PDB file of the backbone (N, CA, C, O) and the ligand in Angstrom, with CONECT records:
HET     ZN  A 101       1
ATOM      1  N   MET A   1      58.059 123.319 117.794  1.00  0.00           N
ATOM      2  CA  MET A   1      58.305 122.472 116.660  1.00  0.00           C
ATOM      3  C   MET A   1      57.054 121.582 116.458  1.00  0.00           C
ATOM      4  O   MET A   1      56.413 121.118 117.401  1.00  0.00           O
ATOM      5  N   HIS A   2      56.747 121.374 115.102  1.00  0.00           N
ATOM      6  CA  HIS A   2      55.693 120.482 114.941  1.00  0.00           C
ATOM      7  C   HIS A   2      55.957 119.130 115.156  1.00  0.00           C
ATOM      8  O   HIS A   2      57.129 118.771 115.268  1.00  0.00           O
ATOM      9  N   ALA A   3      54.998 118.287 115.235  1.00  0.00           N
ATOM     10  CA  ALA A   3      55.127 116.817 115.550  1.00  0.00           C
ATOM     11  C   ALA A   3      55.814 116.251 114.239  1.00  0.00           C
ATOM     12  O   ALA A   3      56.739 115.446 114.344  1.00  0.00           O
ATOM     13  N   ALA A   4      55.386 116.646 113.088  1.00  0.00           N
ATOM     14  CA  ALA A   4      55.974 116.094 111.938  1.00  0.00           C
ATOM     15  C   ALA A   4      57.575 116.393 111.791  1.00  0.00           C
ATOM     16  O   ALA A   4      58.373 115.583 111.319  1.00  0.00           O
ATOM     17  N   GLN A   5      57.884 117.605 112.244  1.00  0.00           N
ATOM     18  CA  GLN A   5      59.244 117.807 112.247  1.00  0.00           C
ATOM     19  C   GLN A   5      60.119 116.994 113.183  1.00  0.00           C
ATOM     20  O   GLN A   5      61.214 116.518 112.883  1.00  0.00           O
ATOM     21  N   LEU A   6      59.518 116.896 114.330  1.00  0.00           N
ATOM     22  CA  LEU A   6      60.034 116.094 115.294  1.00  0.00           C
ATOM     23  C   LEU A   6      60.200 114.721 114.761  1.00  0.00           C
ATOM     24  O   LEU A   6      61.258 114.109 114.904  1.00  0.00           O
ATOM     25  N   LYS A   7      59.172 114.230 114.148  1.00  0.00           N
ATOM     26  CA  LYS A   7      59.227 112.842 113.692  1.00  0.00           C
ATOM     27  C   LYS A   7      60.386 112.566 112.653  1.00  0.00           C
ATOM     28  O   LYS A   7      61.040 111.524 112.620  1.00  0.00           O
ATOM     29  N   ALA A   8      60.547 113.646 111.810  1.00  0.00           N
ATOM     30  CA  ALA A   8      61.623 113.585 110.745  1.00  0.00           C
ATOM     31  C   ALA A   8      62.930 113.588 111.424  1.00  0.00           C
ATOM     32  O   ALA A   8      63.870 112.883 111.057  1.00  0.00           O
ATOM     33  N   ARG A   9      62.967 114.369 112.385  1.00  0.00           N
ATOM     34  CA  ARG A   9      64.273 114.628 112.948  1.00  0.00           C
ATOM     35  C   ARG A   9      64.778 113.299 113.742  1.00  0.00           C
ATOM     36  O   ARG A   9      65.952 112.930 113.794  1.00  0.00           O
ATOM     37  N   ARG A  10      63.638 112.636 114.368  1.00  0.00           N
ATOM     38  CA  ARG A  10      63.926 111.384 114.935  1.00  0.00           C
ATOM     39  C   ARG A  10      64.267 110.296 114.026  1.00  0.00           C
ATOM     40  O   ARG A  10      65.034 109.388 114.347  1.00  0.00           O
ATOM     41  N   ARG A  11      63.675 110.391 112.852  1.00  0.00           N
ATOM     42  CA  ARG A  11      63.950 109.343 111.848  1.00  0.00           C
ATOM     43  C   ARG A  11      65.477 109.587 111.257  1.00  0.00           C
ATOM     44  O   ARG A  11      66.203 108.648 110.934  1.00  0.00           O
ATOM     45  N   ALA A  12      65.838 110.886 111.168  1.00  0.00           N
ATOM     46  CA  ALA A  12      67.142 111.122 110.631  1.00  0.00           C
ATOM     47  C   ALA A  12      68.119 110.601 111.617  1.00  0.00           C
ATOM     48  O   ALA A  12      69.087 109.959 111.210  1.00  0.00           O
ATOM     49  N   ALA A  13      67.934 110.838 112.939  1.00  0.00           N
ATOM     50  CA  ALA A  13      68.863 110.284 113.984  1.00  0.00           C
ATOM     51  C   ALA A  13      68.914 108.772 113.899  1.00  0.00           C
ATOM     52  O   ALA A  13      70.006 108.204 113.889  1.00  0.00           O
ATOM     53  N   ALA A  14      67.773 108.098 113.836  1.00  0.00           N
ATOM     54  CA  ALA A  14      67.929 106.835 113.630  1.00  0.00           C
ATOM     55  C   ALA A  14      68.651 106.168 112.372  1.00  0.00           C
ATOM     56  O   ALA A  14      69.249 105.093 112.440  1.00  0.00           O
ATOM     57  N   ALA A  15      68.531 106.883 111.297  1.00  0.00           N
ATOM     58  CA  ALA A  15      69.154 106.573 110.143  1.00  0.00           C
ATOM     59  C   ALA A  15      70.704 106.834 110.161  1.00  0.00           C
ATOM     60  O   ALA A  15      71.516 106.169 109.517  1.00  0.00           O
ATOM     61  N   ALA A  16      71.013 107.924 111.010  1.00  0.00           N
ATOM     62  CA  ALA A  16      72.466 108.060 111.187  1.00  0.00           C
ATOM     63  C   ALA A  16      73.133 107.038 112.025  1.00  0.00           C
ATOM     64  O   ALA A  16      74.268 106.625 111.787  1.00  0.00           O
ATOM     65  N   ALA A  17      72.406 106.649 112.998  1.00  0.00           N
ATOM     66  CA  ALA A  17      72.879 105.507 113.800  1.00  0.00           C
ATOM     67  C   ALA A  17      72.995 104.323 113.039  1.00  0.00           C
ATOM     68  O   ALA A  17      73.949 103.573 113.245  1.00  0.00           O
ATOM     69  N   ARG A  18      72.103 104.049 112.143  1.00  0.00           N
ATOM     70  CA  ARG A  18      72.107 102.910 111.143  1.00  0.00           C
ATOM     71  C   ARG A  18      73.336 102.984 110.436  1.00  0.00           C
ATOM     72  O   ARG A  18      74.100 102.021 110.372  1.00  0.00           O
ATOM     73  N   ASP A  19      73.591 104.210 109.839  1.00  0.00           N
ATOM     74  CA  ASP A  19      74.722 104.428 108.981  1.00  0.00           C
ATOM     75  C   ASP A  19      76.023 104.163 109.561  1.00  0.00           C
ATOM     76  O   ASP A  19      76.998 103.918 108.851  1.00  0.00           O
ATOM     77  N   LEU A  20      76.081 104.209 110.992  1.00  0.00           N
ATOM     78  CA  LEU A  20      77.340 104.003 111.421  1.00  0.00           C
ATOM     79  C   LEU A  20      77.523 102.349 111.213  1.00  0.00           C
ATOM     80  O   LEU A  20      78.604 101.767 111.305  1.00  0.00           O
ATOM     81  N   GLY A  21      76.423 101.810 110.956  1.00  0.00           N
ATOM     82  CA  GLY A  21      76.594 100.288 110.682  1.00  0.00           C
ATOM     83  C   GLY A  21      76.096  99.533 111.760  1.00  0.00           C
ATOM     84  O   GLY A  21      76.662  99.481 112.852  1.00  0.00           O
ATOM     85  N   ARG A  22      74.920  98.873 111.447  1.00  0.00           N
ATOM     86  CA  ARG A  22      74.481  97.929 112.396  1.00  0.00           C
ATOM     87  C   ARG A  22      75.419  96.803 112.392  1.00  0.00           C
ATOM     88  O   ARG A  22      75.557  96.205 111.325  1.00  0.00           O
ATOM     89  N   LEU A  23      76.104  96.408 113.446  1.00  0.00           N
ATOM     90  CA  LEU A  23      77.165  95.406 113.377  1.00  0.00           C
ATOM     91  C   LEU A  23      76.503  93.904 113.315  1.00  0.00           C
ATOM     92  O   LEU A  23      75.641  93.467 114.077  1.00  0.00           O
ATOM     93  N   ARG A  24      77.063  93.294 112.323  1.00  0.00           N
ATOM     94  CA  ARG A  24      76.665  91.887 112.257  1.00  0.00           C
ATOM     95  C   ARG A  24      78.039  91.155 112.547  1.00  0.00           C
ATOM     96  O   ARG A  24      78.816  90.904 111.626  1.00  0.00           O
ATOM     97  N   PRO A  25      78.294  90.840 113.798  1.00  0.00           N
ATOM     98  CA  PRO A  25      79.624  90.183 113.976  1.00  0.00           C
ATOM     99  C   PRO A  25      79.627  88.838 113.453  1.00  0.00           C
ATOM    100  O   PRO A  25      78.566  88.216 113.400  1.00  0.00           O
ATOM    101  N   VAL A  26      80.820  88.275 113.022  1.00  0.00           N
ATOM    102  CA  VAL A  26      80.884  87.125 112.523  1.00  0.00           C
ATOM    103  C   VAL A  26      81.690  86.238 113.567  1.00  0.00           C
ATOM    104  O   VAL A  26      82.531  86.774 114.289  1.00  0.00           O
ATOM    105  N   LEU A  27      81.448  84.979 113.636  1.00  0.00           N
ATOM    106  CA  LEU A  27      82.072  84.040 114.614  1.00  0.00           C
ATOM    107  C   LEU A  27      83.636  83.968 114.092  1.00  0.00           C
ATOM    108  O   LEU A  27      83.912  83.521 112.979  1.00  0.00           O
ATOM    109  N   PRO A  28      84.501  84.396 114.899  1.00  0.00           N
ATOM    110  CA  PRO A  28      86.002  84.133 114.392  1.00  0.00           C
ATOM    111  C   PRO A  28      86.322  82.607 114.317  1.00  0.00           C
ATOM    112  O   PRO A  28      85.977  81.816 115.196  1.00  0.00           O
ATOM    113  N   SER A  29      86.991  82.271 113.224  1.00  0.00           N
ATOM    114  CA  SER A  29      87.482  81.003 112.973  1.00  0.00           C
ATOM    115  C   SER A  29      88.686  80.596 113.703  1.00  0.00           C
ATOM    116  O   SER A  29      89.005  79.423 113.894  1.00  0.00           O
ATOM    117  N   ARG A  30      89.404  81.728 114.143  1.00  0.00           N
ATOM    118  CA  ARG A  30      90.729  81.469 114.827  1.00  0.00           C
ATOM    119  C   ARG A  30      90.907  82.401 115.967  1.00  0.00           C
ATOM    120  O   ARG A  30      90.509  83.565 115.905  1.00  0.00           O
ATOM    121  N   ARG A  31      91.535  81.877 117.066  1.00  0.00           N
ATOM    122  CA  ARG A  31      91.639  82.702 118.184  1.00  0.00           C
ATOM    123  C   ARG A  31      93.022  82.529 118.663  1.00  0.00           C
ATOM    124  O   ARG A  31      93.662  81.509 118.406  1.00  0.00           O
ATOM    125  N   THR A  32      93.499  83.518 119.361  1.00  0.00           N
ATOM    126  CA  THR A  32      94.928  83.452 119.941  1.00  0.00           C
ATOM    127  C   THR A  32      94.649  82.437 121.240  1.00  0.00           C
ATOM    128  O   THR A  32      93.521  82.131 121.627  1.00  0.00           O
ATOM    129  N   PRO A  33      95.892  81.981 121.831  1.00  0.00           N
ATOM    130  CA  PRO A  33      95.640  80.990 123.017  1.00  0.00           C
ATOM    131  C   PRO A  33      94.903  81.591 124.090  1.00  0.00           C
ATOM    132  O   PRO A  33      94.278  80.895 124.890  1.00  0.00           O
ATOM    133  N   ASP A  34      94.946  83.108 124.170  1.00  0.00           N
ATOM    134  CA  ASP A  34      94.076  83.519 125.344  1.00  0.00           C
ATOM    135  C   ASP A  34      92.671  83.987 124.844  1.00  0.00           C
ATOM    136  O   ASP A  34      91.977  84.765 125.499  1.00  0.00           O
ATOM    137  N   GLY A  35      92.334  83.513 123.754  1.00  0.00           N
ATOM    138  CA  GLY A  35      90.882  83.637 123.182  1.00  0.00           C
ATOM    139  C   GLY A  35      90.530  84.831 122.431  1.00  0.00           C
ATOM    140  O   GLY A  35      89.374  85.000 122.044  1.00  0.00           O
ATOM    141  N   MET A  36      91.616  85.813 122.161  1.00  0.00           N
ATOM    142  CA  MET A  36      91.203  86.821 121.322  1.00  0.00           C
ATOM    143  C   MET A  36      91.114  86.470 119.750  1.00  0.00           C
ATOM    144  O   MET A  36      91.948  85.814 119.127  1.00  0.00           O
ATOM    145  N   PRO A  37      89.924  87.045 119.232  1.00  0.00           N
ATOM    146  CA  PRO A  37      89.670  86.597 117.931  1.00  0.00           C
ATOM    147  C   PRO A  37      90.534  87.067 116.845  1.00  0.00           C
ATOM    148  O   PRO A  37      90.804  88.266 116.786  1.00  0.00           O
ATOM    149  N   LEU A  38      91.021  86.198 115.932  1.00  0.00           N
ATOM    150  CA  LEU A  38      91.849  86.581 114.891  1.00  0.00           C
ATOM    151  C   LEU A  38      91.087  86.860 113.593  1.00  0.00           C
ATOM    152  O   LEU A  38      90.040  86.260 113.350  1.00  0.00           O
ATOM    153  N   LEU A  39      91.618  87.790 112.739  1.00  0.00           N
ATOM    154  CA  LEU A  39      90.879  88.101 111.564  1.00  0.00           C
ATOM    155  C   LEU A  39      91.262  87.296 110.423  1.00  0.00           C
ATOM    156  O   LEU A  39      92.392  86.847 110.231  1.00  0.00           O
ATOM    157  N   GLU A  40      90.282  87.147 109.699  1.00  0.00           N
ATOM    158  CA  GLU A  40      90.541  86.491 108.280  1.00  0.00           C
ATOM    159  C   GLU A  40      90.579  87.513 107.176  1.00  0.00           C
ATOM    160  O   GLU A  40      90.176  88.646 107.440  1.00  0.00           O
ATOM    161  N   VAL A  41      91.016  87.239 105.978  1.00  0.00           N
ATOM    162  CA  VAL A  41      91.030  88.176 104.939  1.00  0.00           C
ATOM    163  C   VAL A  41      89.681  88.758 104.770  1.00  0.00           C
ATOM    164  O   VAL A  41      88.687  88.032 104.740  1.00  0.00           O
ATOM    165  N   GLY A  42      89.608  90.132 104.651  1.00  0.00           N
ATOM    166  CA  GLY A  42      88.279  90.806 104.471  1.00  0.00           C
ATOM    167  C   GLY A  42      87.623  91.125 105.682  1.00  0.00           C
ATOM    168  O   GLY A  42      86.533  91.697 105.668  1.00  0.00           O
ATOM    169  N   GLN A  43      88.376  90.704 107.056  1.00  0.00           N
ATOM    170  CA  GLN A  43      87.409  91.065 108.089  1.00  0.00           C
ATOM    171  C   GLN A  43      88.197  92.274 108.814  1.00  0.00           C
ATOM    172  O   GLN A  43      89.311  92.615 108.417  1.00  0.00           O
ATOM    173  N   VAL A  44      87.546  92.909 109.911  1.00  0.00           N
ATOM    174  CA  VAL A  44      88.264  93.856 110.568  1.00  0.00           C
ATOM    175  C   VAL A  44      87.555  93.851 111.993  1.00  0.00           C
ATOM    176  O   VAL A  44      86.447  93.333 112.126  1.00  0.00           O
ATOM    177  N   TYR A  45      88.196  94.414 112.998  1.00  0.00           N
ATOM    178  CA  TYR A  45      87.658  94.546 114.317  1.00  0.00           C
ATOM    179  C   TYR A  45      86.902  95.836 114.421  1.00  0.00           C
ATOM    180  O   TYR A  45      87.193  96.863 113.807  1.00  0.00           O
ATOM    181  N   ALA A  46      85.901  95.687 115.259  1.00  0.00           N
ATOM    182  CA  ALA A  46      84.893  96.987 115.492  1.00  0.00           C
ATOM    183  C   ALA A  46      84.420  96.688 116.992  1.00  0.00           C
ATOM    184  O   ALA A  46      84.565  95.620 117.587  1.00  0.00           O
ATOM    185  N   THR A  47      83.856  97.793 117.452  1.00  0.00           N
ATOM    186  CA  THR A  47      83.221  97.853 118.768  1.00  0.00           C
ATOM    187  C   THR A  47      81.645  98.240 118.485  1.00  0.00           C
ATOM    188  O   THR A  47      81.378  98.935 117.504  1.00  0.00           O
ATOM    189  N   PRO A  48      80.685  97.807 119.305  1.00  0.00           N
ATOM    190  CA  PRO A  48      79.308  98.221 118.969  1.00  0.00           C
ATOM    191  C   PRO A  48      79.192  99.702 118.887  1.00  0.00           C
ATOM    192  O   PRO A  48      78.501 100.167 117.981  1.00  0.00           O
ATOM    193  N   PHE A  49      79.797 100.515 119.743  1.00  0.00           N
ATOM    194  CA  PHE A  49      79.609 101.960 119.592  1.00  0.00           C
ATOM    195  C   PHE A  49      80.813 102.706 119.073  1.00  0.00           C
ATOM    196  O   PHE A  49      80.709 103.916 118.870  1.00  0.00           O
ATOM    197  N   GLY A  50      81.820 102.145 118.869  1.00  0.00           N
ATOM    198  CA  GLY A  50      82.944 102.729 118.315  1.00  0.00           C
ATOM    199  C   GLY A  50      82.922 103.354 116.929  1.00  0.00           C
ATOM    200  O   GLY A  50      82.270 102.782 116.056  1.00  0.00           O
ATOM    201  N   GLU A  51      83.523 104.383 116.672  1.00  0.00           N
ATOM    202  CA  GLU A  51      83.463 105.072 115.335  1.00  0.00           C
ATOM    203  C   GLU A  51      84.660 104.672 114.451  1.00  0.00           C
ATOM    204  O   GLU A  51      84.778 105.166 113.330  1.00  0.00           O
ATOM    205  N   VAL A  52      85.478 103.855 114.898  1.00  0.00           N
ATOM    206  CA  VAL A  52      86.644 103.404 113.944  1.00  0.00           C
ATOM    207  C   VAL A  52      86.571 101.884 114.040  1.00  0.00           C
ATOM    208  O   VAL A  52      86.101 101.267 114.996  1.00  0.00           O
ATOM    209  N   PHE A  53      87.157 101.289 112.797  1.00  0.00           N
ATOM    210  CA  PHE A  53      87.397  99.980 112.812  1.00  0.00           C
ATOM    211  C   PHE A  53      88.901  99.571 112.739  1.00  0.00           C
ATOM    212  O   PHE A  53      89.735 100.476 112.678  1.00  0.00           O
ATOM    213  N   HIS A  54      89.247  98.450 112.741  1.00  0.00           N
ATOM    214  CA  HIS A  54      90.750  98.198 112.940  1.00  0.00           C
ATOM    215  C   HIS A  54      90.933  96.988 111.839  1.00  0.00           C
ATOM    216  O   HIS A  54      90.354  95.906 111.932  1.00  0.00           O
ATOM    217  N   PRO A  55      91.728  97.311 110.909  1.00  0.00           N
ATOM    218  CA  PRO A  55      92.097  96.295 109.909  1.00  0.00           C
ATOM    219  C   PRO A  55      93.188  95.352 110.575  1.00  0.00           C
ATOM    220  O   PRO A  55      93.314  94.215 110.120  1.00  0.00           O
ATOM    221  N   VAL A  56      93.914  95.739 111.542  1.00  0.00           N
ATOM    222  CA  VAL A  56      94.895  94.857 112.145  1.00  0.00           C
ATOM    223  C   VAL A  56      94.721  94.876 113.620  1.00  0.00           C
ATOM    224  O   VAL A  56      94.138  95.799 114.188  1.00  0.00           O
ATOM    225  N   PRO A  57      95.225  93.862 114.231  1.00  0.00           N
ATOM    226  CA  PRO A  57      95.336  93.892 115.750  1.00  0.00           C
ATOM    227  C   PRO A  57      96.319  94.924 116.333  1.00  0.00           C
ATOM    228  O   PRO A  57      97.398  94.573 116.809  1.00  0.00           O
ATOM    229  N   CYS A  58      95.958  96.069 116.288  1.00  0.00           N
ATOM    230  CA  CYS A  58      96.721  97.241 116.708  1.00  0.00           C
ATOM    231  C   CYS A  58      96.733  97.237 118.348  1.00  0.00           C
ATOM    232  O   CYS A  58      96.049  96.435 118.982  1.00  0.00           O
ATOM    233  N   GLU A  59      97.485  98.105 118.905  1.00  0.00           N
ATOM    234  CA  GLU A  59      97.593  98.156 120.312  1.00  0.00           C
ATOM    235  C   GLU A  59      96.174  98.450 121.019  1.00  0.00           C
ATOM    236  O   GLU A  59      95.821  97.962 122.093  1.00  0.00           O
ATOM    237  N   VAL A  60      95.390  99.381 120.183  1.00  0.00           N
ATOM    238  CA  VAL A  60      94.035  99.765 120.728  1.00  0.00           C
ATOM    239  C   VAL A  60      93.229  98.482 120.950  1.00  0.00           C
ATOM    240  O   VAL A  60      92.576  98.270 121.972  1.00  0.00           O
ATOM    241  N   VAL A  61      93.336  97.572 119.824  1.00  0.00           N
ATOM    242  CA  VAL A  61      92.632  96.388 119.855  1.00  0.00           C
ATOM    243  C   VAL A  61      93.070  95.584 121.192  1.00  0.00           C
ATOM    244  O   VAL A  61      92.235  95.095 121.952  1.00  0.00           O
ATOM    245  N   GLY A  62      94.377  95.505 121.385  1.00  0.00           N
ATOM    246  CA  GLY A  62      94.758  94.775 122.489  1.00  0.00           C
ATOM    247  C   GLY A  62      94.237  95.396 123.797  1.00  0.00           C
ATOM    248  O   GLY A  62      93.846  94.633 124.680  1.00  0.00           O
ATOM    249  N   GLN A  63      94.206  96.620 123.969  1.00  0.00           N
ATOM    250  CA  GLN A  63      93.485  97.368 125.043  1.00  0.00           C
ATOM    251  C   GLN A  63      92.042  97.018 125.179  1.00  0.00           C
ATOM    252  O   GLN A  63      91.583  96.680 126.270  1.00  0.00           O
ATOM    253  N   LEU A  64      91.332  97.087 124.126  1.00  0.00           N
ATOM    254  CA  LEU A  64      90.005  96.729 124.037  1.00  0.00           C
ATOM    255  C   LEU A  64      89.780  95.433 124.618  1.00  0.00           C
ATOM    256  O   LEU A  64      88.879  95.226 125.431  1.00  0.00           O
ATOM    257  N   TRP A  65      90.681  94.454 124.165  1.00  0.00           N
ATOM    258  CA  TRP A  65      90.524  93.000 124.446  1.00  0.00           C
ATOM    259  C   TRP A  65      90.788  92.793 125.948  1.00  0.00           C
ATOM    260  O   TRP A  65      90.139  91.979 126.605  1.00  0.00           O
ATOM    261  N   ASP A  66      91.740  93.539 126.454  1.00  0.00           N
ATOM    262  CA  ASP A  66      92.070  93.449 127.858  1.00  0.00           C
ATOM    263  C   ASP A  66      91.000  94.104 128.714  1.00  0.00           C
ATOM    264  O   ASP A  66      90.747  93.644 129.827  1.00  0.00           O
ATOM    265  N   ALA A  67      90.378  95.138 128.242  1.00  0.00           N
ATOM    266  CA  ALA A  67      89.490  95.962 129.035  1.00  0.00           C
ATOM    267  C   ALA A  67      87.969  95.316 128.918  1.00  0.00           C
ATOM    268  O   ALA A  67      87.284  95.243 129.938  1.00  0.00           O
ATOM    269  N   GLU A  68      87.509  94.894 127.764  1.00  0.00           N
ATOM    270  CA  GLU A  68      86.128  94.390 127.644  1.00  0.00           C
ATOM    271  C   GLU A  68      86.157  93.542 126.467  1.00  0.00           C
ATOM    272  O   GLU A  68      85.821  93.941 125.352  1.00  0.00           O
ATOM    273  N   PRO A  69      86.602  92.250 126.752  1.00  0.00           N
ATOM    274  CA  PRO A  69      86.633  91.228 125.624  1.00  0.00           C
ATOM    275  C   PRO A  69      85.470  91.101 124.752  1.00  0.00           C
ATOM    276  O   PRO A  69      85.550  90.999 123.528  1.00  0.00           O
ATOM    277  N   PHE A  70      84.202  91.114 125.540  1.00  0.00           N
ATOM    278  CA  PHE A  70      82.992  90.957 124.782  1.00  0.00           C
ATOM    279  C   PHE A  70      82.673  92.064 123.883  1.00  0.00           C
ATOM    280  O   PHE A  70      81.815  91.940 123.009  1.00  0.00           O
ATOM    281  N   GLY A  71      83.426  93.293 124.093  1.00  0.00           N
ATOM    282  CA  GLY A  71      83.100  94.316 123.135  1.00  0.00           C
ATOM    283  C   GLY A  71      83.927  94.439 121.897  1.00  0.00           C
ATOM    284  O   GLY A  71      83.817  95.364 121.092  1.00  0.00           O
ATOM    285  N   LEU A  72      84.840  93.347 121.794  1.00  0.00           N
ATOM    286  CA  LEU A  72      85.674  93.341 120.555  1.00  0.00           C
ATOM    287  C   LEU A  72      85.035  92.357 119.642  1.00  0.00           C
ATOM    288  O   LEU A  72      84.844  91.184 119.961  1.00  0.00           O
ATOM    289  N   LEU A  73      84.702  92.890 118.458  1.00  0.00           N
ATOM    290  CA  LEU A  73      83.885  92.110 117.553  1.00  0.00           C
ATOM    291  C   LEU A  73      84.701  91.972 116.315  1.00  0.00           C
ATOM    292  O   LEU A  73      85.555  92.818 116.050  1.00  0.00           O
ATOM    293  N   VAL A  74      84.475  90.927 115.527  1.00  0.00           N
ATOM    294  CA  VAL A  74      84.995  90.739 114.230  1.00  0.00           C
ATOM    295  C   VAL A  74      83.836  91.026 113.292  1.00  0.00           C
ATOM    296  O   VAL A  74      82.774  90.439 113.503  1.00  0.00           O
ATOM    297  N   ILE A  75      83.940  91.885 112.261  1.00  0.00           N
ATOM    298  CA  ILE A  75      82.936  92.002 111.294  1.00  0.00           C
ATOM    299  C   ILE A  75      83.506  91.906 109.728  1.00  0.00           C
ATOM    300  O   ILE A  75      84.714  91.986 109.503  1.00  0.00           O
ATOM    301  N   GLU A  76      82.730  91.764 108.894  1.00  0.00           N
ATOM    302  CA  GLU A  76      83.209  91.747 107.598  1.00  0.00           C
ATOM    303  C   GLU A  76      83.455  93.311 107.155  1.00  0.00           C
ATOM    304  O   GLU A  76      82.774  94.262 107.537  1.00  0.00           O
ATOM    305  N   ARG A  77      84.621  93.365 106.231  1.00  0.00           N
ATOM    306  CA  ARG A  77      84.940  94.643 105.927  1.00  0.00           C
ATOM    307  C   ARG A  77      83.863  95.571 105.381  1.00  0.00           C
ATOM    308  O   ARG A  77      83.811  96.768 105.666  1.00  0.00           O
ATOM    309  N   GLU A  78      82.989  94.929 104.561  1.00  0.00           N
ATOM    310  CA  GLU A  78      81.883  95.643 103.999  1.00  0.00           C
ATOM    311  C   GLU A  78      80.757  96.104 104.857  1.00  0.00           C
ATOM    312  O   GLU A  78      79.792  96.776 104.494  1.00  0.00           O
ATOM    313  N   GLN A  79      81.042  95.607 106.152  1.00  0.00           N
ATOM    314  CA  GLN A  79      79.918  96.064 107.276  1.00  0.00           C
ATOM    315  C   GLN A  79      80.427  97.205 107.982  1.00  0.00           C
ATOM    316  O   GLN A  79      79.781  97.559 108.968  1.00  0.00           O
ATOM    317  N   ILE A  80      81.486  97.870 107.667  1.00  0.00           N
ATOM    318  CA  ILE A  80      81.954  99.026 108.551  1.00  0.00           C
ATOM    319  C   ILE A  80      81.002 100.270 108.386  1.00  0.00           C
ATOM    320  O   ILE A  80      81.104 101.141 109.250  1.00  0.00           O
ATOM    321  N   GLY A  81      80.172 100.434 107.468  1.00  0.00           N
ATOM    322  CA  GLY A  81      79.153 101.493 107.570  1.00  0.00           C
ATOM    323  C   GLY A  81      80.110 102.760 107.379  1.00  0.00           C
ATOM    324  O   GLY A  81      81.001 102.836 106.532  1.00  0.00           O
ATOM    325  N   ARG A  82      79.756 103.786 108.356  1.00  0.00           N
ATOM    326  CA  ARG A  82      80.618 104.971 108.307  1.00  0.00           C
ATOM    327  C   ARG A  82      81.730 105.070 109.332  1.00  0.00           C
ATOM    328  O   ARG A  82      82.317 106.120 109.594  1.00  0.00           O
ATOM    329  N   ARG A  83      81.965 103.930 109.873  1.00  0.00           N
ATOM    330  CA  ARG A  83      83.208 103.932 110.741  1.00  0.00           C
ATOM    331  C   ARG A  83      84.443 104.120 109.898  1.00  0.00           C
ATOM    332  O   ARG A  83      84.545 103.630 108.773  1.00  0.00           O
ATOM    333  N   THR A  84      85.374 104.844 110.476  1.00  0.00           N
ATOM    334  CA  THR A  84      86.603 105.288 109.815  1.00  0.00           C
ATOM    335  C   THR A  84      87.745 104.417 110.388  1.00  0.00           C
ATOM    336  O   THR A  84      87.714 103.871 111.492  1.00  0.00           O
ATOM    337  N   CYS A  85      88.714 104.360 109.530  1.00  0.00           N
ATOM    338  CA  CYS A  85      89.849 103.447 109.971  1.00  0.00           C
ATOM    339  C   CYS A  85      90.632 103.989 111.081  1.00  0.00           C
ATOM    340  O   CYS A  85      90.840 105.202 111.105  1.00  0.00           O
ATOM    341  N   CYS A  86      91.131 103.164 112.084  1.00  0.00           N
ATOM    342  CA  CYS A  86      91.797 103.540 113.278  1.00  0.00           C
ATOM    343  C   CYS A  86      93.022 104.121 113.034  1.00  0.00           C
ATOM    344  O   CYS A  86      93.784 103.511 112.284  1.00  0.00           O
ATOM    345  N   PRO A  87      93.392 105.229 113.534  1.00  0.00           N
ATOM    346  CA  PRO A  87      94.651 105.918 113.252  1.00  0.00           C
ATOM    347  C   PRO A  87      95.879 105.235 113.593  1.00  0.00           C
ATOM    348  O   PRO A  87      96.925 105.423 112.972  1.00  0.00           O
ATOM    349  N   VAL A  88      95.762 104.421 114.604  1.00  0.00           N
ATOM    350  CA  VAL A  88      96.896 103.567 115.099  1.00  0.00           C
ATOM    351  C   VAL A  88      97.164 102.366 114.084  1.00  0.00           C
ATOM    352  O   VAL A  88      98.321 102.028 113.837  1.00  0.00           O
ATOM    353  N   CYS A  89      96.184 101.794 113.562  1.00  0.00           N
ATOM    354  CA  CYS A  89      96.133 100.749 112.431  1.00  0.00           C
ATOM    355  C   CYS A  89      96.772 101.258 111.272  1.00  0.00           C
ATOM    356  O   CYS A  89      97.606 100.577 110.676  1.00  0.00           O
ATOM    357  N   ALA A  90      96.428 102.486 110.872  1.00  0.00           N
ATOM    358  CA  ALA A  90      96.992 103.085 109.574  1.00  0.00           C
ATOM    359  C   ALA A  90      97.291 104.452 109.844  1.00  0.00           C
ATOM    360  O   ALA A  90      96.434 105.292 109.568  1.00  0.00           O
ATOM    361  N   PRO A  91      98.366 104.797 110.337  1.00  0.00           N
ATOM    362  CA  PRO A  91      98.862 106.137 110.573  1.00  0.00           C
ATOM    363  C   PRO A  91      98.955 106.909 109.102  1.00  0.00           C
ATOM    364  O   PRO A  91      99.581 106.460 108.142  1.00  0.00           O
ATOM    365  N   GLY A  92      98.294 108.013 109.112  1.00  0.00           N
ATOM    366  CA  GLY A  92      98.413 108.803 107.747  1.00  0.00           C
ATOM    367  C   GLY A  92      97.264 108.207 106.879  1.00  0.00           C
ATOM    368  O   GLY A  92      97.231 108.609 105.716  1.00  0.00           O
ATOM    369  N   GLY A  93      96.445 107.432 107.216  1.00  0.00           N
ATOM    370  CA  GLY A  93      95.269 106.989 106.395  1.00  0.00           C
ATOM    371  C   GLY A  93      95.762 105.649 105.721  1.00  0.00           C
ATOM    372  O   GLY A  93      96.933 105.286 105.612  1.00  0.00           O
ATOM    373  N   GLU A  94      94.623 104.984 105.287  1.00  0.00           N
ATOM    374  CA  GLU A  94      94.927 103.621 104.678  1.00  0.00           C
ATOM    375  C   GLU A  94      95.496 103.912 103.208  1.00  0.00           C
ATOM    376  O   GLU A  94      95.828 102.978 102.478  1.00  0.00           O
TER     377      GLU A  94
HETATM  378 ZN    ZN A 101      93.507  99.979 115.354  1.00  0.00          ZN2+
END
């Protein structure tokens, strides 16, 4: 393969990763008593490498919080990129 092709392929891979949405977590304004962030209107839960987002604190979110609290982020809904809605949050789609 030519260097130019390699370069193009690498650029495409980087773009794909970006499309998943570079996460810009917001500082949650409210938390539960044990510290879990709560969503405001227009916000969803996401994880740095997850391909889904969560519009509600479903049981998956609870498990994420238990397993890795720092991996559970709150982002603005328009920042979801190509993440898809969690099937537990919205069975059958949104
Ligand atoms: Zn969910």
